[in-house]
C-alpha positions as CSV (number, residue, x, y, z in Angstrom):
1,X,-27.3,-58.1,-39.3
2,X,-23.8,-57.4,-37.8
3,X,-22.6,-60.5,-35.8
4,X,-21.8,-59.3,-31.8
5,X,-17.6,-59.9,-32.6
6,X,-18.1,-57.3,-35.2
7,X,-20.2,-54.8,-33.1
8,X,-17.0,-55.4,-30.1
9,X,-14.4,-54.9,-32.5
10,X,-16.1,-51.5,-33.7
11,X,-17.0,-50.5,-30.4
12,X,-13.2,-50.7,-29.6
13,X,-11.6,-49.7,-33.0
14,X,-13.9,-46.6,-33.9
15,X,-14.3,-43.0,-32.3
16,X,-17.6,-42.2,-30.6
17,X,-17.3,-38.7,-31.0
18,X,-18.5,-36.6,-28.1
19,X,-19.9,-33.4,-28.3
20,X,-18.1,-30.7,-25.4
21,X,-21.8,-30.6,-23.4
22,X,-21.6,-34.5,-23.0
23,X,-18.4,-34.3,-21.4
24,X,-19.2,-31.8,-19.0
25,X,-19.8,-32.7,-15.0
26,X,-22.8,-31.6,-13.2
27,X,-21.3,-28.4,-11.6
28,X,-19.7,-27.6,-14.9
29,X,-23.3,-27.8,-16.5
30,X,-24.6,-25.7,-13.6
31,X,-21.9,-23.0,-14.4
32,X,-22.7,-23.1,-18.2
33,X,-26.3,-23.0,-17.3
34,X,-26.1,-20.5,-15.2
35,X,-23.8,-18.3,-17.7
36,X,-26.2,-19.2,-20.4
37,X,-29.5,-18.1,-18.8
38,X,-27.6,-14.8,-17.9
39,X,-26.6,-14.2,-21.5
40,X,-30.3,-15.2,-23.0
41,X,-31.6,-12.7,-20.3
42,X,-29.0,-9.9,-21.9
43,X,-30.2,-10.9,-25.0
44,X,-33.8,-10.3,-24.5
45,X,-32.9,-6.8,-22.5
46,X,-31.2,-5.7,-25.5
47,X,-33.1,-5.8,-28.8
48,X,-31.6,-2.9,-30.3
49,X,-28.2,-1.1,-30.2
50,X,-29.5,1.4,-27.2
51,X,-31.1,-1.1,-25.5
52,X,-27.6,-2.9,-25.3
53,X,-25.8,-0.1,-24.3
54,X,-28.5,0.6,-21.4
55,X,-28.0,-2.8,-20.3
56,X,-24.4,-3.1,-20.3
57,X,-24.7,0.0,-18.3
58,X,-27.1,-1.4,-15.7
59,X,-24.7,-4.4,-15.3
60,X,-21.4,-2.7,-14.4
61,X,-23.3,-0.5,-12.1
62,X,-24.7,-3.6,-10.5
63,X,-21.0,-4.8,-10.4
64,X,-19.7,-1.8,-8.9
65,X,-18.7,0.3,-11.4
66,X,-19.1,4.4,-11.1
67,X,-19.0,6.8,-14.0
68,X,-16.5,9.6,-13.9
69,X,-17.1,12.8,-13.1
70,X,-15.5,15.9,-14.6
71,X,-14.1,18.0,-11.5
72,X,-14.9,15.2,-9.1
73,X,-12.4,14.1,-6.4
74,X,-10.0,11.2,-7.2
75,X,-10.4,8.2,-5.1
76,X,-8.6,8.6,-1.6
77,X,-5.1,6.8,-1.8
78,X,-1.6,7.5,-2.6
79,X,-0.2,6.0,-5.6
80,X,2.9,3.9,-4.7
81,X,5.8,3.8,-7.3
82,X,7.3,0.1,-8.5
83,X,11.0,0.1,-9.0
84,X,12.4,-2.6,-11.5
85,X,16.0,-3.7,-10.2
86,X,18.7,-6.0,-11.3
87,X,17.6,-7.6,-14.7
88,X,14.6,-5.9,-14.4
89,X,13.5,-3.4,-16.9
90,X,10.0,-2.3,-16.2
91,X,6.7,-2.9,-14.8
92,X,3.0,-2.8,-15.9
93,X,1.8,-0.8,-14.2
94,X,4.1,1.3,-12.8
95,X,2.4,2.1,-9.5
96,X,0.0,1.3,-7.5
97,X,-2.5,2.0,-5.0
98,X,-3.2,-0.5,-1.9
99,X,-6.5,1.4,-1.4
100,X,-7.7,1.0,-4.7
101,X,-6.4,-2.4,-5.9
102,X,-8.6,-5.6,-5.5
103,X,-7.8,-8.4,-3.3
104,X,-5.0,-9.4,-6.2
105,X,-3.1,-7.6,-8.9
106,X,-1.0,-8.5,-11.3
107,X,2.3,-7.1,-12.3
108,X,3.9,-7.8,-15.4
109,X,7.7,-6.8,-16.0
110,X,10.2,-7.8,-18.5
111,X,14.1,-8.9,-18.0
112,X,16.7,-6.8,-19.9
113,X,19.0,-10.3,-20.2
114,X,18.7,-14.1,-20.6
115,X,18.6,-15.7,-17.2
116,X,19.4,-19.3,-16.6
117,X,18.3,-20.3,-12.7
118,X,17.0,-16.7,-11.6
119,X,14.8,-15.6,-9.1
120,X,12.0,-12.7,-8.6
121,X,12.3,-10.8,-5.7
122,X,9.4,-7.9,-4.3
123,X,10.7,-5.8,-1.3
124,X,8.3,-3.1,0.8
125,X,11.6,-1.0,1.6
126,X,14.0,-3.5,3.0
127,X,11.0,-5.9,3.9
128,X,10.7,-8.9,2.0
129,X,6.8,-9.6,0.4
130,X,7.9,-12.4,-2.2
131,X,10.2,-14.4,-3.6
132,X,9.8,-17.1,-6.7
133,X,12.2,-19.3,-8.4
134,X,12.8,-19.1,-12.3
135,X,14.2,-21.9,-13.9
136,X,14.1,-19.3,-17.5
137,X,13.8,-15.8,-18.1
138,X,13.8,-14.1,-21.4
139,X,13.7,-10.6,-22.3
140,X,11.3,-11.6,-25.3
141,X,8.7,-12.9,-22.6
142,X,6.9,-11.1,-20.0
143,X,6.8,-12.4,-16.3
144,X,4.3,-11.8,-14.0
145,X,4.2,-11.5,-10.1
146,X,0.5,-11.8,-8.4
147,X,0.4,-9.2,-6.1
148,X,-1.9,-9.4,-2.9
149,X,-3.3,-6.3,-1.0
150,X,-3.0,-8.2,2.2
151,X,1.1,-7.4,1.8
152,X,0.6,-3.8,2.0
153,X,0.0,-1.2,4.9
154,X,-0.3,1.8,2.4
155,X,2.6,3.3,4.2
156,X,5.0,1.9,1.6
157,X,7.8,4.6,0.0
158,X,8.4,2.2,-2.7
159,X,8.7,-1.3,-3.9
160,X,11.0,-3.0,-5.2
161,X,10.9,-5.9,-7.7
162,X,14.2,-7.5,-8.8
163,X,14.8,-10.2,-10.8
164,X,18.7,-11.9,-10.9
165,X,20.3,-15.1,-11.2
166,X,19.7,-16.8,-8.0
167,X,22.7,-16.9,-5.9
168,X,25.4,-20.0,-5.5
169,X,24.8,-21.7,-2.2
């Protein structure tokens, strides 16, 4: 039999592998259980490829998707162009429509040169909407700004995204 000292030393020195499920707290377990229950329901409903496709369509429509109908009028709203300026070379997407966007829209952009001590600014006309310091921006990496729907009225002529070196104080 192992002595108490040996057990204590073993407990201290050897790893006790715990599976990921055992590391979750109560809220994370509830979220996981909910997700798994939905996935099991999906698998039960989709026993064949055809049934899976039908279930995917049903879930998408339940989440708000509406199929495109050829010749139907496009959704209302006007596209506002995103104009990259300064060191910013291009944006993805190149335009946005406040009436059709969700509460947030991630806009990614790339700079044309290395910038240290930079700043990213977003303007609607001359009105500043957003400003964030960026210690480093490089051409090989996409930067991003999360646009908020509340920033826009829909009457903007263009939105400017400016990436530049921060002005010395």
